[in-house]
C-alpha angles and dihedrals in degrees: 000000000000118000120260111271096021115148116248124206113256130200120215115218096184130088119264115232089254092051091047091052090049090054094046089050091051093049090049090052093047090050090049090054096043103042095068091048092048090047091051089048089052092049091048090051089051091051092049092049092047090052090050090052093050091048091051088051088052092054088046090053091052091049089050092052093048089056094043108052092271097305124135116223116285126245133204136159132322114321134184132216116251089035122238099052120138094265094048117116131200124267137051128324116204097213089054090050088051096056093107088055106035109015123250123325092267092059110130085232087081093050118087106222090220092064114097095230143038103265137122107275103178131079138193121238110254110149097092090044089049100053088049093052096251135125097205138022131215123237085237089066088064112086099163097049094165092057103032111104108227099167141336146147115334101231102163098102097203088064088072128083125246133311090034093055141010092253125125093241116115096182134042114255114252089204106047107178130156103228091113103038136352110274094186097070128166129207094263087055096048097268133107139241111257089199136034087244095046141270121321114238126195116211128202092255086060096249119132126212134173125237137180091199140014105277112197089199092067107015136063138164088203120081097221109026139027109272133146123237090259094050092051089048096048093041092060114183093343086071090065130128093266089071093066116143 
């Protein structure tokens, strides 16, 4: 029998300070490795969701045309939603025309999840119609449907209201259309990339692809031949569908 007061061996189940610091260090390293991967996964998910929304818009354009003698919705000047506010202008607004197919212009289907705020991020192609004196085009005008840009991410930052840009706009346009300037702009054109992989582009055949720069092999702002936005703009009515090659 051990004598009274004798010391017994004891085991310690807790962490020592050194062990705790080692564990914290390992966790910090793992987090440093995982966070970029999680960030990239989230960005990829945003790009995929944006592409799905644009594809939905493409199908909605086709349904609208089927119900309106083949015409796509018409565009005009700057419009507000709800309509009738001080900045509103006369004429049609394509997102308002699309309400039966996409919901109202504040529908989240128009908002790219990669954009830092809740605004409308998609436009309708208008430059070819504009130079030909029209406010809308027909699907039958489009002969290269897999190349013709019908919509896409708005990546011309000055098209957005404050505080996203230094423009004078205080509201987001309910009728974004590119008759006045290219709204799908890439970094070499003074624009930005909405997604890490590039900008999502909706084509007239309702497929969506992602690009980091304008590619004349796959993209066109002219419905019958490969032309950039600037070429259609500068060509005026001479860049009409009758000049197809």
